[in-house]
C-alpha positions in Angstrom: 73.1 206.9 95.2 72.2 210.3 93.8 68.7 209.3 92.8 68.0 207.1 95.8 69.6 208.6 99.0 70.4 212.2 99.1 71.7 215.2 97.0 74.4 215.5 99.6 78.0 215.2 99.0 78.5 214.0 102.7 76.4 210.6 101.8 79.0 209.4 99.0 82.2 210.4 100.9 80.9 208.6 104.2 80.4 205.6 102.0 83.9 205.9 100.8 85.0 206.2 104.6 83.3 203.0 105.6 84.8 201.1 102.7 88.4 202.4 103.4 88.0 201.4 107.0 86.1 198.4 106.2 87.1 196.4 102.9 90.4 198.3 102.5 91.5 197.5 105.9 90.8 193.9 105.2 93.0 194.1 101.9 95.9 195.9 103.4 96.0 193.3 106.1 96.0 190.6 104.0 98.7 192.1 101.6 100.9 192.7 104.7 100.9 188.8 105.6 104.4 188.2 104.5 106.0 191.1 106.5 103.6 190.0 109.7 105.5 186.8 110.2 105.6 185.3 106.7 109.0 185.4 106.3 109.6 183.7 109.7 107.4 180.9 108.5 109.2 180.5 105.2 112.7 180.8 107.2 113.5 183.8 104.9 115.5 185.6 107.8 118.2 182.9 108.0 120.7 184.9 106.0 119.8 188.4 107.5 119.9 187.0 111.0 123.3 185.2 110.2 124.9 188.5 108.9 123.9 190.1 112.2 120.4 191.5 111.9 119.3 192.6 115.1 115.5 192.3 116.4 115.3 196.1 116.7 116.4 196.6 113.2 114.1 193.8 112.1 110.9 194.9 113.7 111.2 198.9 113.9 110.9 199.4 110.0 108.0 197.4 109.9 106.4 199.7 112.3 107.2 202.9 110.3 106.8 201.7 106.7 103.6 199.8 106.7 101.5 202.0 109.1 102.6 205.1 107.4 101.9 203.5 104.3 98.3 202.5 105.2 97.9 206.2 106.5 98.9 207.9 103.1 96.9 205.5 101.1 93.8 206.1 103.3 94.1 209.9 103.3 94.7 209.8 99.3 91.7 207.5 99.0 89.4 209.6 101.1 90.3 212.8 99.0 89.8 211.2 96.0 86.5 209.9 96.9 85.6 213.6 98.0 86.7 214.9 94.7 84.7 212.1 92.9 81.6 213.0 94.9 81.5 216.7 94.3 80.2 216.3 90.6 77.9 213.2 91.4 75.9 215.2 94.1 74.3 218.6 93.7 75.0 220.0 96.9 78.7 219.8 98.4 78.6 220.2 101.9 81.8 218.8 102.7 84.8 221.1 102.9 88.3 220.1 102.1 89.5 220.5 105.7 86.5 218.1 106.7 87.4 215.7 104.0 91.2 215.8 104.9 90.6 215.4 108.6 88.1 212.6 108.3 90.6 210.8 105.9 93.5 211.3 108.4 91.2 209.6 111.1 90.5 206.9 108.9 94.1 206.5 108.4 94.9 206.3 112.1 92.1 203.5 112.3 93.9 201.7 109.5 97.6 202.2 111.3 96.0 200.6 114.5 94.9 197.6 113.0 98.1 197.4 110.7 100.3 197.6 114.0 98.1 194.8 115.6 98.7 192.6 112.6 102.5 193.1 112.8 102.7 192.4 116.5 100.5 189.3 116.6 101.9 188.1 113.3 105.8 188.7 114.1 105.4 187.5 117.9 103.6 184.4 116.6 105.4 183.6 113.2 101.7 182.6 112.1 100.7 185.6 109.5 97.5 183.7 108.5 96.0 183.3 112.0 97.2 187.0 112.7 95.2 188.4 109.7 92.3 186.2 110.6 92.3 187.6 114.3 93.0 191.1 113.1 90.0 191.1 110.5 87.7 189.6 113.2 88.6 192.2 115.8 88.5 195.1 113.2 84.8 194.1 112.7 83.4 193.2 115.9 85.5 195.6 118.3 84.3 198.9 117.0 80.6 197.8 117.0 81.0 196.4 120.5 82.8 199.6 121.7 80.1 201.9 119.9 77.4 200.3 122.1 79.3 201.3 125.2 79.8 204.9 124.3 77.9 206.9 121.7 80.3 209.9 121.9 83.4 208.1 120.5 85.9 210.4 122.0 89.1 208.9 123.8 88.4 205.6 122.3 91.0 204.6 119.6 88.9 201.6 118.6 85.9 203.8 117.4 87.9 206.3 115.6 86.4 205.7 112.3 82.8 206.4 113.9 84.3 209.8 115.3 85.2 210.5 111.7 81.5 209.9 110.8 80.3 212.1 113.7 82.5 214.9 112.5 81.3 214.5 109.0 77.6 214.7 109.8 78.2 217.6 112.2 79.7 219.4 109.3 83.1 219.9 110.5 85.1 220.0 114.0 84.2 222.4 116.8 86.6 223.6 119.2 85.5 221.1 121.9 85.8 218.4 119.6 89.1 219.4 118.3 90.8 218.8 121.8 88.9 215.3 121.9 90.2 214.2 118.8 93.6 215.1 119.3 93.6 213.0 122.7 92.1 210.1 120.8 94.9 210.2 118.2 97.2 210.4 121.0 95.9 207.4 122.7 95.9 205.4 119.5 99.6 206.5 118.6 100.3 205.4 122.1 98.8 202.0 121.7 100.8 201.6 118.4 104.0 202.4 120.4 103.2 199.8 123.0 102.5 197.1 120.3 105.7 197.9 119.1 107.4 197.1 122.1 105.1 193.9 122.8 106.5 192.6 119.5 110.1 193.4 119.9 109.9 191.8 123.3 108.5 188.7 121.7 111.4 188.8 119.2 113.8 188.7 122.1 111.9 186.1 124.1 111.9 183.3 121.2 114.2 181.9 119.3 113.2 181.4 115.6 113.4 177.8 114.2 115.7 177.9 111.3 116.0 174.2 110.9 115.0 172.6 107.8 116.4 171.4 104.4 115.1 174.1 102.5 116.2 177.7 102.7 114.5 180.5 101.0 116.4 183.5 99.9 
C-alpha cells in the first residue's frame, strides 16, 4: 500500500477501520453464537433456571460483557493499526486523539450489531439464524443508509462512515463534536431498547427444556 496508494498514514489506518467493522465484526458475531441463544437450543440453561436464575440476571450480563468487550477490542485494534501504520508510511497525518476517536466510533458500531445479535438470538433461540441476519444487515444496511444521507450524523447505522469522514478531515471540529456525541447517544439508546426487547421476549416465552439429553 505504501508503494501503490499514498504516503499518508491515514490510508492504512482507514483500511484497518474498515476491516474492524467488516471482517472483525463478522468474526465476533460468529464467536458469540453460544451466548446469543446457543445455550437455549442445547438446553444448557435447565440447571441454572431450576436453581432460580431470573430472566433479568440471564439477559443483563450479556448486554454488558459482550458489547463492552467488542468495544475494547475494537479500540485496541484501532490503536495497534495506527501504531503499525506510522513506520510504514512516510507522512503521519493521524494524531493519537483522532485514532482513539475513530477507534471508539468503530467500537460503538461493533457494540450495536453485537446487541442486535444478542437480542435476536436470545429472543428466537436460534443463534445461527441470528448470526446470518446480523451479518447481512451489517453489510447492507450501512450502504443503504449512506445513499440516503452523506453527512452520516444522527444515524447510528452509518457510524463507521462517520469515523472515516472524521479521519479524512484530519480531526474533529467543534460542530462535528456535537453531532458525533448525539450520534453515539442514539446508538446507545438503540442498544438499550434492544436489551428491553430481549428481556420482554424471554419473559413472554417458555423455553423448551424437554428431551432426554441434558447438557451441563
